[in-house]
Backbone as a ProteinNet text record, in pm:
[ID]
protein_1_A
[PRIMARY]
MTAHNDTAQHHVPRTGLSTREAPLKWVVVIDAELPAGRAVNAAACMAAAVGRALPGLLGDDGRDASGHLHPGLPWAGCSVLAADTATLHALREKAAAKEDVFVVDMPEPAQTSRIYDEYLGLLAGTKHEDLTYHAVALVGPRNRISRLVGKLPLLR
[TERTIARY]
-1327.6	-1291.4	-1391	-1446.2	-1533.2	-1450	-1440.3	-1340.6	-1410.1	-1373.5	-1409.8	-1283.4	-1199.7	-1057.8	-1040.5	-1149.6	-1141.1	-1149.7	-1173.9	-1192.4	-1084.4	-958.5	-849.7	-806.2	-828.5	-777.1	-851.1	-974.2	-1048.2	-1012.5	-924.7	-886.9	-737.1	-704.3	-565.4	-512.1	-396.9	-336.6	-332.1	-375.7	-380.8	-284.6	-154.2	-56.7	-30	-75.4	-58.5	-174.3	-266.6	-384.7	-366.5	-439.2	-450.9	-530.3	-503.1	-581.1	-730.6	-766.6	-905.5	-966.7	-887.5	-937	-923.6	-863.1	-843.6	-978.1	-989.1	-1114.5	-1150.7	-1047.1	-1078.9	-1060.2	-1126	-1111.2	-1093.8	-996.7	-964	-986.5	-1066.9	-1079	-1067.5	-1022.9	-1014.5	-1095.5	-1200	-1285.4	-1263	-1225.7	-1186.4	-1273.6	-1299.6	-1376.2	-1308.8	-1377.7	-1320.8	-1279.2	-1335.1	-1304.5	-1187.1	-1126.4	-1013.2	-892.3	-812.1	-688.9	-593.2	-516.4	-426.3	-351.2	-295.6	-217.7	-303.8	-423.1	-509.6	-567.8	-585.6	-639.1	-529	-402.9	-293.3	-272.8	-286.9	-281.7	-384.1	-510.3	-620.7	-590.5	-551.3	-521.4	-410.9	-299.6	-190.8	-220.9	-289.8	-333.4	-429.3	-528.4	-616	-542.4	-444.6	-367.8	-287.7	-235.7	-164.2	-259.9	-378.3	-478.9	-519	-539.4	-571.3	-462.5	-334.3	-219.3	-201.2	-230.9	-220.8	-330.8	-450.5	-562.3	-570.7	-523	-535.9	-397.3	-304.7	-175	-167	-270.1	-284.9	-304.9	-331.9	-357.1	-218.6	-115.4	17.7	85	143.8	218	352.1	432.8	563	661.2	761	869.8	937.3	998.7	1070.6	1206	1294.1	1429.5	1449.2	1516.4	1547.6	1670.4	1711.2	1822.1	1959.2	1959.7	2078	2074.4	1966	1960.1	1892.7	1847.3	1778.7	1642.7	1600.3	1473.5	1369.2	1251.6	1134.1	1017.8	962.2	860.6	731.9	663.1	543.9	441.8	372	260.8	122.5	10.9	-114.7	-131.6	-152.4	-170.6	-300.9	-394	-527.4	-526	-420	-425.6	-508.8	-526.1	-604.6	-646.7	-776.6	-832.2	-861.6	-827.7	-859.8	-963.4	-1079.9	-1197.8	-1240.2	-1327.4	-1379.3	-1521.2	-1566.6	-1705.4	-1726.7	-1844.8	-1876	-1899.7	-1902.4	-1914.8	-2045.4	-2154.1	-2283.6	-2270	-2209.4	-2189.8	-2097.7	-1993	-1896.2	-1970.4	-2054.9	-2129	-2216.4	-2296.1	-2387.5	-2309.8	-2197.2	-2119.8	-2063.1	-2015	-1965.8	-2074.8	-2193.6	-2306.3	-2339.5	-2351.1	-2382.5	-2275.9	-2152.4	-2037.5	-2025.4	-2046.8	-2032.5	-2138.8	-2250.3	-2354.9	-2330.8	-2234.6	-2199	-2093.8	-2123.1	-2033.8	-1900.7	-1890.7	-1769.6	-1694.9	-1722.2	-1646.1	-1576.6	-1451.1	-1369.2	-1368.6	-1398.1	-1413	-1310.6	-1243.2	-1161.3	-1208.5	-1233.6	-1283.3	-1192.1	-1199.9	-1124.1	-1226.4	-1279.6	-1369.9	-1285.9	-1357.3	-1295.9	-1208.4	-1247.5	-1158	-1025.7	-1008.3	-882.5	-778.2	-827.3	-739.2	-720.4	-802.9	-793.9	-723.4	-714.8	-650.1	-508.5	-415.7	-273.2	-235	-322.6	-304.4	-399.1	-353.2	-441.3	-546.5	-508.7	-604.8	-713.3	-679	-782.2	-877.8	-819.9	-907	-1004.3	-956.5	-1043.4	-1150.8	-1118.1	-1218.3	-1316.5	-1278.5	-1373.3	-1460.3	-1408.7	-1484.6	-1590.4	-1548.1	-1638.2	-1750.7	-1727.9	-1826.9	-1909	-1899.6	-1972.8	-2056.2	-2190.2	-2278.1	-2238.5	-2254.4	-2219.3	-2279.8	-2409.1	-2479.4	-2428.5	-2349.8	-2298.7	-2152	-2090.7	-1957.1	-1956.6	-1852.8	-1822.1	-1704.8	-1719.5	-1606.6	-1529.3	-1398.8	-1315.1	-1273.5	-1281.9	-1246.3	-1287.4	-1299.7	-1338.6	-1262	-1201.9	-1142.2	-1213.8	-1241.1	-1316.1	-1238.3	-1244	-1188.2	-1284.4	-1307.7	-1402.6	-1415.5	-1506.2	-1527.4	-1551.7	-1481.3	-1480.4	-1622.4	-1715.8	-1844.1	-1920.8	-1903.6	-1970.8	-1915	-1786.5	-1726.6	-1763.2	-1757.9	-1802.4	-1941.2	-2033.1	-2168.9	-2178.9	-2103.4	-2105.9	-2057.4	-1947.4	-1881.4	-1945.2	-2018.8	-2089.1	-1997.8	-2032.2	-1962.7	-1882.5	-1839.3	-1766	-1638.3	-1608.7	-1490.1	-1361.2	-1252.2	-1117.3	-1092.9	-1019.9	-978.3	-881.4	-899.1	-815.9	-752.9
2356.9	2216.9	2146.5	2036.2	1960.9	1838	1829.2	1731.3	1602.5	1501.4	1358.6	1285.4	1315.8	1268.5	1115.3	1043.9	898.6	837.2	913.6	863.5	766	814	724.8	626.8	663.4	582.9	444.8	447.6	312.4	230.2	270.1	193.6	168.7	37.3	-9	27.9	88.2	113.9	-12.5	-7.5	-116.4	-87	-80.7	-38.6	-138.7	-263.6	-363.6	-362.7	-278.8	-272.9	-151.7	-167.2	-54.2	54.9	178.4	289.6	274.1	207.1	182.2	77.7	-0.6	-102.4	-59.2	55.8	101.9	127.5	104.2	122.8	266	360.3	501.6	567	674.4	751.1	897.8	961	1105.8	1168.6	1274.4	1356.7	1502.2	1581.1	1725.8	1781.1	1855.8	1907.7	2056.6	2112.9	2250.5	2322.2	2444.6	2532.6	2533.6	2481.2	2468.8	2604.8	2716.9	2850.6	2918.9	2848.4	2916.1	2912.9	3016.2	3014.3	2903.1	2851.6	2734.5	2756.1	2867.3	2898.3	2887.7	2945.2	2943.9	2798.5	2728.4	2590.1	2508.5	2521.8	2442.7	2484.3	2612.3	2665.4	2598.2	2595.3	2539.7	2392.1	2314.8	2173.4	2154.5	2232.5	2215.1	2249.3	2358	2401.1	2296.9	2247.8	2155.9	2020.7	1978.9	1856.8	1865.7	1982.6	2000.7	1977.3	2028.2	2004	1861.1	1792.3	1654.2	1569.4	1595.6	1526	1544.3	1665.9	1686.2	1610.5	1625.6	1564	1410.6	1353.8	1211.2	1151.9	1148.8	1100.1	956.2	878.4	736.2	722.1	829.4	826.1	822.7	850.6	850.3	716.2	668.2	543.6	565.8	456	465.8	538.9	593.8	657.4	541.3	577.8	477.8	526.9	433.6	467.9	415.9	497.8	451.8	365.2	315.9	228.2	292.7	426.7	502	532.9	497.4	524.9	658.3	733.1	855.6	836.6	911.9	896.4	975.2	913.7	982.1	972.5	1088.3	1081	1004.5	945.9	868	955.2	890.8	956.5	887.2	945	881.3	745.3	643.4	508.3	496.5	578	575.9	658.3	734.6	819.5	939.7	1024	1141.8	1181.5	1190.4	1237.9	1388.3	1457.7	1602.1	1627.3	1663.8	1677.4	1828.9	1852.5	1989.2	2001.5	2125.5	2153	2304.1	2347.1	2493.6	2527.8	2653.3	2697.4	2648.1	2647.3	2601.6	2454.9	2374.4	2229.9	2214.6	2295.4	2284.3	2313.7	2418.7	2447.1	2332.8	2280.7	2163.7	2044.6	2020.4	1901.6	1916.3	2035.3	2054.3	2028.3	2075.8	2060.3	1909.8	1835	1692.5	1619.9	1648.5	1577.6	1600.1	1725.7	1762.2	1697.7	1659.5	1596.8	1443.6	1394.7	1245.2	1232.9	1147	1129.3	1070.5	993.4	918.2	985.1	1114.2	1184.8	1305.3	1315.3	1421.2	1531.4	1655.8	1769.9	1874.9	1925.2	2039.8	2131.3	2259.2	2346.9	2470.2	2528.1	2652.3	2758.3	2828.9	2941.3	3059	3137.3	3246.6	3337.9	3377	3462.2	3399	3272.4	3205.3	3233.4	3262.8	3295.7	3445.1	3528.1	3670.9	3744	3678.8	3740.2	3699.1	3789.5	3758.1	3745.7	3776.3	3766.3	3668.7	3567.5	3453.9	3509.3	3593.1	3653	3731.5	3797.9	3863.2	3768.1	3657.9	3547.7	3501.8	3471.4	3427.9	3531.1	3655.6	3761.5	3769.1	3755	3754	3638	3521	3393.8	3417.5	3463	3480.5	3577.7	3671.4	3773.1	3735.7	3615.2	3569.5	3447.6	3461	3344.6	3231.5	3111	2997	2997.1	3026.2	3026.6	3134.9	3235.5	3337.6	3310.2	3203.5	3169.3	3109.4	3149.7	3085.2	3000.1	2868.5	2778.1	2762.4	2773.3	2751.5	2602.7	2535.6	2392.3	2320.2	2189.2	2102.9	1974.9	1931.7	1795.4	1703.5	1583.3	1485.6	1355.5	1298.6	1167.7	1083	960.6	882.4	737.5	663.4	534.8	543.8	462	470	482.3	398.3	402.6	535	581.3	708.1	826.1	836.1	943.4	937.1	813.7	797	846.4	818.2	859.9	1016.4	1076.3	1222.7	1293.1	1246.6	1316.2	1274.8	1168.4	1124.6	1113.8	1180.2	1172.3	1304.4	1367.7	1496.7	1462.1	1547.6	1523.5	1557	1497.1	1537.3	1682.6	1746.9	1888.9	1884.6	1972.5	1978.4	2114.5
-1050.9	-1048.1	-954.1	-998.9	-916.8	-872.2	-739.7	-679.3	-641.7	-718.7	-688.3	-687.8	-586.2	-585	-586.5	-550.1	-546.8	-685.1	-789.2	-922.6	-968.7	-966.6	-1008.8	-898.2	-774.5	-663.2	-658.4	-715	-710.7	-830.8	-911.4	-1028.3	-1020.3	-1026	-1029.6	-1172.9	-1177.6	-1312.3	-1392.2	-1511.4	-1605.6	-1718	-1687.6	-1782.4	-1897.1	-1887.4	-1987.6	-2087	-2075.6	-2163.1	-2259.6	-2371.7	-2464	-2390.8	-2430.2	-2369.3	-2399.3	-2502.2	-2539.2	-2450.6	-2375.8	-2282.5	-2139.4	-2115.7	-1974.9	-1910.9	-1773	-1709.3	-1692.1	-1693.2	-1685.8	-1817	-1843.6	-1962.5	-1924.1	-1989.2	-1965	-2096.9	-2094.2	-2215.9	-2179.5	-2274.2	-2256.8	-2382.8	-2352.3	-2454.2	-2455	-2573.8	-2588.5	-2691.4	-2663.3	-2754.9	-2889.2	-2987.4	-3118.6	-3181.7	-3129.8	-3181.6	-3118	-3016.8	-2944.5	-3037	-3037.3	-3113.2	-3056.8	-3137.4	-3104.7	-2969.2	-2952.3	-2822.8	-2701.8	-2710.6	-2596.8	-2573.7	-2682.2	-2664	-2595	-2635.7	-2571.9	-2431.7	-2401.3	-2271.4	-2180.5	-2227.4	-2149.2	-2119.9	-2223.1	-2203.9	-2099.9	-2116.2	-2021.9	-1878.9	-1864.7	-1724.1	-1662.2	-1736.4	-1681.5	-1653.7	-1739.4	-1713.8	-1587.3	-1558.1	-1426.6	-1314.1	-1321.2	-1214.8	-1199.4	-1313.2	-1312	-1248.6	-1291.7	-1236.1	-1085.5	-1042.5	-893.9	-814.7	-867.2	-798.6	-814	-926.7	-953.5	-985.3	-890	-917.1	-960.1	-927.3	-966.6	-1115.9	-1181.9	-1326.2	-1404.3	-1332.9	-1397	-1375.6	-1490.2	-1488.4	-1424.1	-1408.1	-1351.8	-1447.8	-1389.2	-1467.2	-1543.2	-1657.3	-1737.1	-1767.6	-1803.6	-1848.6	-1989.5	-2069.5	-2201.6	-2203.8	-2315.7	-2325.8	-2282.7	-2288.3	-2244.7	-2098.3	-2027.6	-1883.4	-1849.5	-1944.6	-1911.7	-1865.4	-1764.7	-1698.7	-1774.8	-1788.3	-1852.3	-1752.7	-1706.5	-1604.6	-1659.5	-1565.7	-1598.3	-1666.8	-1763.4	-1831.1	-1803	-1831.8	-1800	-1868.9	-1791.2	-1845.3	-1919.5	-1892.6	-1962.6	-2089.9	-2111.8	-2228.7	-2209.9	-2311.3	-2298.2	-2444.4	-2467.7	-2595.3	-2584.7	-2685.9	-2693.6	-2800.5	-2755.4	-2838.1	-2848	-2949.3	-2971.5	-2949.5	-2911.9	-2891.6	-2896.2	-2904.3	-2899.8	-2748.6	-2718.1	-2575.1	-2512.1	-2587.4	-2524.5	-2490	-2576.3	-2541.4	-2426.3	-2416.9	-2307.4	-2172.8	-2170.6	-2050.5	-2007.1	-2102.7	-2077.3	-2033.4	-2100.9	-2065.1	-1917	-1886.6	-1753.2	-1645.2	-1674.5	-1582.7	-1570.4	-1673.8	-1668.8	-1597.3	-1631.7	-1566.1	-1420.1	-1381.8	-1237.3	-1155.3	-1212.7	-1143.5	-1121.6	-1184.3	-1174.9	-1061.8	-961.4	-843.9	-888.7	-985.2	-1019.2	-1134	-1162.4	-1269.1	-1208.1	-1234.4	-1191.5	-1303.5	-1264.1	-1358.2	-1328.3	-1426	-1424.1	-1531.9	-1502.5	-1611.4	-1625.7	-1740.6	-1774.2	-1812.1	-1710.7	-1745.5	-1811.7	-1889.3	-1959.7	-1870.7	-1753.8	-1671.5	-1643.7	-1646.2	-1621.6	-1729.6	-1851.9	-1959.9	-1986.6	-1922.5	-1945.4	-1831.7	-1715.5	-1593.9	-1596.4	-1569.6	-1553.8	-1405.6	-1313	-1175.8	-1116	-1052.6	-1002.2	-909.7	-815.8	-721.5	-796	-904.5	-984.1	-1049.9	-1100.6	-1156.9	-1052.6	-926	-825	-792	-786.7	-768.3	-875	-1000.5	-1114.7	-1104.2	-1073.5	-1059.7	-948.1	-835.4	-721.3	-755.1	-843.2	-876.3	-1000.5	-1051.8	-1165.3	-1132.7	-1161.4	-1134.4	-1232	-1182.1	-1263.6	-1400.6	-1407.1	-1534	-1630.8	-1582.3	-1666.5	-1708.5	-1662.9	-1703.8	-1840.7	-1915.3	-2047.3	-2025.3	-2064.6	-2050.6	-2179.3	-2175.3	-2287.3	-2302.6	-2192.5	-2197.6	-2063.8	-2077.7	-1966.1	-1979.1	-1868.8	-1861.9	-1771.6	-1824.6	-1744.8	-1730	-1613.5	-1587.6	-1511.8	-1560	-1492.7	-1560.6	-1520.1	-1577.4	-1727.8	-1809.2	-1952.3	-2014.8	-1975.4	-2034.3	-1997.3	-1875.6	-1837.4	-1916.2	-1930	-2003.6	-2150.9	-2205.3	-2343.9	-2368.6	-2273.5	-2294	-2283.4	-2193.1	-2175	-2299.3	-2363.9	-2472.2	-2609.3	-2606.6	-2729	-2848.1	-2951	-3078	-3106.3	-2997.4	-3019	-3107.6	-3196.6	-3283	-3209.9	-3262.3	-3216	-3248.6	-3163.2	-3193.3	-3303.7	-3403.7	-3515	-3530.2
[MASK]
++++++++++++++++++++++++++++++++++++++++++++++++++++++++++++++++++++++++++++++++++++++++++++++++++++++++++++++++++++++++++++++++++++++++++++++++++++++++++++

């Protein structure tokens, strides 16, 4: 994870705008070859990291007409896109070099290790250039994120 924790803090939630007009953009880019379960796992795990690091990205809780509480969701929305592993690696590199982009990644050992300390050990023993990324989440200014992800297709 590349921490630029001020990404969402410098943007006032714009809950009255369409997600296409929001000043921030959040995308999750997943290896198109991952099986559905692993793709969903990658998205969910990275979303947890984004939510913890950027709590300003979440809107207010809401109540339905019956009074039941529904926790706040991201006011900027989130697009889930597809790419191959080479594109994911290059995208992570470009995004991590941008000061105003928050990056969370899902390297391969994160999905093959069942013990977190084991994952950390595998990560520590692998050079960055040798990591295979299964997914990358990016949050940042709309125009910058759009330029980074270009015309990547939606994950299907």
